[in-house]
N, C-alpha and C positions, 0 to 999 in steps of 0.2 A: 072302500071310499075314492072311486077312482080321479084322480085330476082332472079338471077342465081346461086349466089356464097353462099358458105358454110358460116354460122356465126355464130360464135362462142358466149356465153354470155360475154366473156370479164370481164375489170376492170372497177370501177369509179375512178381509179388512175393508172396513172398520164393524166390530162384534157389534150384534142387534139389529135391529130392524131400520134402515136408513134411506129416509126419503130422498133422493137426488134431484127432484122435478118431474122425472121423467117414468120412476118405477121405482121397485123399493128393492133393497138388496139383506137378504136374511144372513147371517154367520152366528154358527153357536160352537161352543166350545166343550167338548167330549173327546178325551184322549183314550175312554176303554167303551163307548159305543160301537156298536155292530150297525144303526141305523138311525138315522132322525127322521120325524115327521115332521111337517109343519102343519099344524090344523086350523083354520079359517073358518068362521063366526058368522052368524047373520049382525045385523046390526044391533039390536037389541044382545046380542050376547049369548043368547039363549039354545041356538041350535049349531052343530059342528056339519057348515054343509060342504067342506073340501078338505081330503089328507092330500100334501103335497112328499113326498119322498125328498130330501135335499140329494142333490142329483153330486156334490163334490163334496171328496174331506180333503185337505190341505193341510199340513201343519197341525195334526188334530182337529182341525176347523172345520166344520159342516157349513155348507154354503150353498146358497140360490139364489138367482133374479128375479122377481115377477115382474115384467114390464106396465103389464096394465093395473097395478096394485097403487092403491093412491092413502093419502094418510086419512086417517079413521079406521082402517081398516082392523078387526079384534083376531088376534091371534094367541098361540100357545104350541107348545111343545110337548109331543111325544116320541118317548128316547128309548130305543131299545138294548139290552146287553143284558149280563148274566144277573140273574137275582142270586148273591150268595153271600150275604153279612159278617160270613167266618172269615173272608177274602177281604171284606170293604166293598165290597160290588150291592145297589141298592136300584136295580134298574127295575122297572116295571112300566110297559107300555101302556098302562089301562090307567095309569094317573098323569091327566094333562096338567103339564110345568108350564113354570113361569120365566121367562127370558128374564135371565138376570141383567139383563142389558136395556129392560123395557124401559122406554121414558115414560109410559104414563098407565094406569090401571081402569081396567072397566068395570064395575060391579063391584061387590062386596066377599069375602070368602063366609059362606055359609059352613057353616061344621056340620060332618057328616063320617060316619067311621067307613066311608069308603075313601077320604083322603090318607087314609094309611095304607103303603107300600106292604102289610101282613096283617093276615087276618087275627082280629081283636079275640080276643077268647082263647086264642089254639093256646097248648099248654107247650108246645113248641115257643111262643113267643113271638117274635119279628121272622122266625125261621122258615116260615109258612108263609108263600104269596099270597096277596087277595088280589083278585082279577074285576074287580068290579070297577066300572067305571064312576070318573069323580067330576067330570069336567061342567054338569049342570050345576055345581057347587060352587065353583072355582072365577074369580075373575080372570078375568082375559085381557092381555095384554093392546096397547093399543097404538100403532102408526100411528106418528105426530110430524105437524111440519114446524121446526122451531123457531120459526121466523117471527122476528118482532123487529119491533120500530124503536131504540134507546136514544134515538136521539144523541142530545149529547153530555151522554151519561158518566159523570167521573166519578173515579172513586175517589173517597175522603184520605187515604192513604193517613187516617191519624197515627202519629208516632206511639212507638209504647209507651217510653215515660208522659204522656200525655192522655191515655188510654182509661178509660170507666166503664166498664163492663157492666151490661144491666142483664140480669138472664131472664128470660121470659118464654111463659109458653103459648103458642100462637093464640088456642084454644081459649084458653083459659083467661088469658087477657080482656077479652075483650065481649065474653058472653053475658057478663052484668054490666056493662058499660053504657048510660044509658044517653049516650049521645050518639053511639053507635047505630045504623039502621039496622031493626033484628036480620033481614036480607047478608047483611055481612059479619053479622057476628061471630066470632069463633074460627075465622077465616084470613086468609092473608089480605084480604082487603081491606077488613075490619081493621086488621093493626096497622094497615097503612093511612086511614080515616085521619083528615086534620088536628083533630081535637087530639087522638093518641098520641102522632106526632110532636104537637105542641107538649104535651105533658114532659113529652122523653127532653125535649127542647128545655122547657123550664128548670127541670129537675137537672142537668147541665150533664149528662151523660152520652159518653159519644160512641159506644160499639155494644150491638143488641145482638145478642146473645140467643139463638131460637133452639129450645128444646126440639127432640128429634121430628123433623117431618118428612124423610124417609116413609116410604110405603110399609105399613107395618102389619101385624095379624093380633088381633084379640087372642089371647090364651082361651081353648076352649072353656076349663076351670071357671075364669071370670065370664062370659056368657051365659053359662048354667046359672051363676049367681046373679046374671044381671047387671052385671059390671064390663067394664072394657079396659085393655090399655091405655089409659088414659095419657100417659107421660110418653108412650113412642118408644119404649127401649126392647122394641122386639121383632126387628126389622125383616123384610123379606123382598127388597128390590131396592138397588142404591143408586138408581137414576129418577126413580119416579116419586111425585111427593106424594103425598096420604092424601086418597080423594075426600075428606072427612075437613080438607083445608082451603078449598077452591070449589069455585062453580062450577060452570061451563071452564073456563078454560085454564090446563092446569099451569102451561106453562106462563100464560098470559097474564093470569095472577098473581103467581109469584113474582117474576118481573115486574111488575107493576109496583108490586110493593116493593122491593129493590130501588127500584128507580125512585120512589119518591123518600125514601131513606136517603137515598143518595142525596138528593134535592135539597134535603134538613141538613146536611153534612154527616149524616150519622152512619157508621157500619154495619153491617150484615155478618154475622158469625153462626156458621150450624154446630148444632151438637151432634155428632154422626157417631153411628155404632158398627164399626165394621169387624169388632171381635168375635160376634154370634149372628148366627140366622133364627127367625121363627119356628125352624124345624126341629131344635129340642133334641134329645138323645136318642138311643137308639131304639124307641118307643113314642117317637115323637111321626107326625107326620110326612109324608112325601107331596111336595109344593115344590119345588125347584130344584133348587142344587144338589140334593139328596139321590133324585130321580136322575141327573142331567151327568153326574160323574162325581158318586160319593165318595171315590179313595183320591178324588184329586182334591174337591172343595175344602174337605174337612181333616181336621190333625184326629190322626184315628190311633188308638192305643198301640204301641208297637210289636206285633207278634200277637194280638189280639185285637185283628180289624173290624170285630163286631161290635165297640165299644166306642167311644169319642173322649178323648181326651178334653176336659171340659177347666178351665182356665177363667169362663165367664160366670158361670155359677148357673147357667142359662142352657145346661145339656151338652153345649156342644163348640166348637172356638175355630174359626174360619183357618184354613192353611196359607197363611203367606210365605211360608218357605217355598209355596209351588210358584213358577213364575206369573202362571194365566192368573191363578187367584189373587198374586201382587198386583199383579195389570190391570184386573178388575175394577180394585180398590184405587190406586193412583188413576185409573181413566175417569172411575165416578169422581174424584176430586176435583182432578182437571175439569170433567165437563161442568160442575157446578159454580169451578171459577169462570171460565171462558165464556160457557154461555149461558150462566145464570146472574153472573156479574157477582158472587159471593168475595166476601174480604177475610175469611179466615175459617177455623172449622177447631171445635172442642172436640179429641179424641175420647170418648166414653171406653174405659179399661184400657186406656193405650198400654201399658204392658203387657196385653195378652198380644199386640200388634208386631211388638218387637221379640216374639221368645223364636229362637231357632232349635237346634236340638237340646242343648245342654240349658237350655234357659235364657232369661232377658240380656238379650247383645245390643249393647249402646250401639255397634254397631250392625247393626241388624238391617237383613234386604229390605223391608220394609223404611227403616229411618234414613239410611242409607239412599232409596231411591228418592224420597221426599228432599231430604236435604242438596241433592242435586238438580233435581226437577226444575227449570226454567220457568215454570207459570207457581208452582207451588211454592218453591223458597221464596217468594216476594210476598206472601200473603202471611197472615197471621196463624201461627200454629199453637196449639194449649195442649195440655195433653193432662188427662186425669191418670196422674203416673202410678197405678195400681193396678193387680187384677187379682183372682182368687187363688193362686196359685199358692206353691208353697212358699216362694222366694218373689212371688207379686208387690211386694212393697218397695215401689223405686223411686221416689222422693228425692230429685236432686240428679237424678242418673240418666237425665237425658238431654242430648249433645245438644249444644251450642245452635241457637237460633228456634229453642222452644220455650214457650211460658210453660207452666207447670202449677195444678193448683194445689195448693200448700195445705195441706190436714191439717199439718203440726202448727202451721198459725191458727187455726179456728181453732183447734182445742185448747192452744196453749191461752189464747184472748180468752176463749169463754170460760176457762178456769180460773183464770185470774181475777175477772170479774165477777164470779159468784165469790172469789172469798179466800181460795186456796193458797196456800203458801209457800214460800222456798221456788218462785216462778219466774223473781225478776231477771235472774239472765237469759233465762231461753225467751223469756219476753223482749229483752234487748234486742237480742237476737231478728226475734220476729217483725217491730216495731222499725229496723233497719234494713231491711230485704232479706233476711237469710241468707248471708254470705258464706255462713257456714256449711248452707247446702249449694249453696249456684256460684260463689265465689270461684271458680276455676277456668279454663278453658277461653276467657273473654267474655264470659256470660255478664249480664249485669242484671240490677235490680231489678227488672221487668221479668226476667224470669221466675218470680216467683208472684205467682195467682191469688191475692190473698182474699179469703172470706170469711165471713161467719156464718153466713147461712146461705143454703143452697137448697135446690128443689127436691133435696135428699134430706130429710128431717125437719125438726122444728123452722117454722117461722120465726123473723126476730121476737115477733109478739108473742108467740107459744114457746119462745127459750126462757122468757122472765115469768112465764105462768103457769107452767108444768113440767116438773119433776119428771114423772113417768108416761110413757106413751099412751096414747087412746085410740090403738086403731082398731077398736071392733066393729067398725062400718066394713073393711075389708075383707071380712068372714074370714077369718084365720085364727080366732081365737085370741089377737092380740099377740101372737108370736113374732110375726113380722117385724121388722122395722129392729132399728139400733137401739141398745139399750143404752151404749155407754155417748151418754147427748151433753155431759156436763153443763147440765141446767139447774138453775134455781129458779124456784119459785115464787120468791123472797117471803115464804113465811103462809101459802095457802095456797091448795093446789085447785087448780083452775082460776074460772072469772071471778071477783069480789066487789061486792059494795062498799067495800074501808078504803078509804079514800088515801090514807097513808101509804099503802100496798101498793093500791094505783098508782101514787104520787113513785115511789121509789120504784117500781116497772117502768114507768115511762124516764125516770132514769138510768135505769142500768139499760134501754134500750140507747139511750143518746149516748152512753158512755161506749158501748161496741160499736157504733154505726163512727164516732167522732175516731174511735181509736182506729178504724176501717181505712176511712178517709187522710186520716195523717201519719199513715203508714209508708214508705219505702216501699216498692212496688206496684201492681195492679190493682185497684181495688175491685171487685166483684157485686154487685149490689143483687138481693134477690126482689123482682117485681113484686110489688105490693108492701114492702117490709116500711117502704114513706108515708104508706097510707094507715099502716097500723093493722096489715091484713093477719088473720089468723083462718088456721085450719082446725080448729077447737082441737088440739091434743097431737091428733095425729102427723106422728111421723115420716109417713111411708105413704104419701096419697096417691099413688102410684095409679091407682084402678078408681080414682075419683073425681070421674069426668061430672060433677055436679058443683053443687054452692062449698061444700069442702073444699075443691080444689082451684076454685075459679077467685080472680079479683073481686072484689067487694068495691064497688066505686061508687054505691050508693052510701057507705058510713065508714066514710074516711076521718083520719085527723089530722087536722089542719097543722095545730104544733107542730107535730112530728113532720108532715110534709116539708113545713118551712124550714125546721133548721137542717133536715136532711142538704135541702137547696141550699142553704148556707156555708153548708162544711163541705159540700163540693164546689161550690163558687170560691171557698178562702184555698181548695187543691186547687183549684185549676188558676188562680190571679198568683200562685206562689209556688215557684219552682224549687223552692229547698224541700218542700213536701212530694217534689215527684223528682227526687236528683235522679242523672243519667248513670252516674256510678257509685261503686259501695265508698260506704264513708273509711274511709284510712286513720281517723282520730290523731290528726296532726293538723298543725298552722299551714296554709297555702303563702305564698310571696306576698308580702301587702297585709294580710289578716292579721286581727289583734285576739280571735279567736281559734281554736281548732273547729274543724269542721261541724263536730260531735262531741258536746261536755257532757258526762253524767255529773249528776250532783244530789247528794244529800239534802234532807229537809234541812239540817245544818246551815246549808248553803256552801258548803266545799264538795271540790271534787271528789267524786266515788274513789276508794281506793280498794284493794284487793279483797278485804275482808268483809267491805260493803256489800260484796255480791253474795255471799252466801250465808248469810244472815236468813234462817229459816224461816223468823217470823215477820221479815220482808212484805208488805204487801203493798206498796206506793214505790213510784219511781218518776224522776225528773231527769230532764235534759234539755240543753240550750243545741238548735239550730243553728250556725251562722250560715248568714244570709252572703257572709261577706265574697263569700266564692261557691255559691250553691251548685254553679256546674261546671264540667271540665274538671280537670286534675293539676299536678304540677310538673306532668309532661306535656300536658297539651297548650299551658301558654294561655290558653281559652277558660276566663272566669265572665258570668254573668253574674250583679249584684242582685242582692234580696233583703227586705227584713230579715231581720234576726226573732227568732222565736223562741222563748221557752215552754217546755209541755210536760205537765205535773199530771201524774195518774195515782189517784187513791182508793185501792180496793177495801182499805179498812174501815172498823165499823163504826170510827173514830176521826173528827177533824184531827188533818195533820199541818201544823203552822209549818210552811216553807219560808226560808228565808231569801228572800230575792239576791240574785247576785249583786256585787256592789259597783259602785260608781264608775271603778274604769272599766266596766262591761257596757253599763249604761245607764243613764240619770234617772230614767224611769222606765215603769212596765204598765202599760196596757191590756187590760182584760178583755179577749177578743172571744173567746169561747167558754161557758162554764158551765158543765151540764148539770150544777146542781141549783144553778137561779136563770137558766134561763139563756145566759149570754149577756151580763151587766156589764156596761164599758167604761169599769172603774178605771184607775189609774193611781199606782202604788210608787213611791221612791224607791231607788236602788238600797239593798241593804233591810229593809224593811219585813213585816214578816206578811204571808201571804196565808189568808186561812181558806187551807185545799181542804172542805167539804166532804164528809164520810160516801163514800162510794162513789164518787165525781172525778171529773177531769177537766183542766183546765190551760187553758193558750194563753200566752202572754206574751205582746208585742213590744221590741225594745223602740224606745223612745214616747215620743207625744206629752203632750202638755200634763203637769201637775194642779189636780183641783184642787180648790183650797178647803180646807178640814177646820 
């Protein structure tokens, strides 16, 4: 298939297909290829109309410039080189490949045996090359014009201590929203509708964390069962948004969404998956990186390069030790910040990104690159600080500048409220920002990203309704999903008509939401928890692109919604709940109280023996508002109200003796999860009846009601 177009040498930079107003430059990295062909397709992507051998090879980049190419052009690559899996090479020019830097994809991937670089069914498995062409079943890359009128778009730049994260699935959030027009449901523009943004504003969150939006592949075994990868943790291209989330304009729709969020003062953070790709293990398909330069893009087992190192649990791990692969990841991040105006990232299985030859390294090439980058070090960086490697749990080990998903916070809070004993010492650390994990290198409480529920696991309602996972709909015999959920069903598995159990479940949800929003650090809410959302006990709804995984806006719980709004408002109104520095357990100059004082039910300050009581299931502490920001060294202090916070996970009421008159004349109840928040006032030194399985917050001062 000969070329009919003029082809100029072009430039090795930038990588990808770049429209400059006159033509398109194509550049593809491959250190081990022998030839690279650019394949052009008709407007529908059905027919390959032309192949052009890229004429230049500079610094391991193949490149060429087509002066008469325009945005909208559909293309892919065929890359020639050795097919030698034993040496880590899997070139196969019979397979059309996706450009790793493609800014948009056209058409779906249709599963076919032709996607595999080896002959399926061969007794030699992946060692025998397959010469069937797969182009008709492949998505095509699209040349794009990224121009967009941003106007005066301004980043909200919400400070970390003031941030409240809201984890959202783009599709699931609006598929059942009655106020969103059908044509926009499940898309970026659906999420940007005024009624959706109004809900977020009234809720009081500051930062929207979108589950993965990069282009993905639905795994073949899911498609065969009539399912799809709903969550999106199976990427194939890190510069393109998945087509399921937009209409006619892949860039315009996303940018419009970001612009509207920014106009409302809301940040947009992307959950990104750079730890692996959809090509899987050595028996996976050849769709992009594997066929472009397998030995460079992936971590291969040293000395056994046929096999992949699998720290992701998905068959492969991207090789960020290679400078060009590291460049691809950082180029992608900068692209989403500079071109798409996002405000930060949450990195899935981030420990794998920081692995060097000897394992996780806090000074890895990836972490160092991000830390020094003038674009990336100014946005929010959130790690999921683990992977599936033997040494992969690295909570607290990421460098300054990062916030980390605190899985220990989640587990401790869940266990405490289900009634486990001997946890108050650990609970105290989690409530105060986990300084035992993050109190080094000048890190602050916001290094702890606190959460009780997230996409991976139960919703808040299911956490108090099911003790056993119910993942049968996933078609894996209920073997998938985590078994260690630390859930308590309040005495009955599943939904129940019994009023007392339903009341207790609602109270338990209030307990956990209040705990989350009153803890130091950055709270993260799972979308729909404020509405009473359920997945019917499915704790791994990754493939449930249906009513199981979608938020139900037609059957909400108004009482829960109002409670969450009130707790968010309390947190935002009082800096004592979001201190920028860790507690020091002492008085600052001019203060009458320590910054935090832990008290027993008898009203005295806790001693060492009190912390080790195995039967203890209650905890109380005074948060001093006299110097709730700053520290003794800074000399800068901001006054706030002083609060008493009481938690009781015991099965009976525990009377708490309130602090004496030297501390406060009276205490006003502003939160009581047992009764919904009656604003009674109690005299200093009297007893407050902290109900069974409840949390209460009392504010110092206020008028005493006549009794």
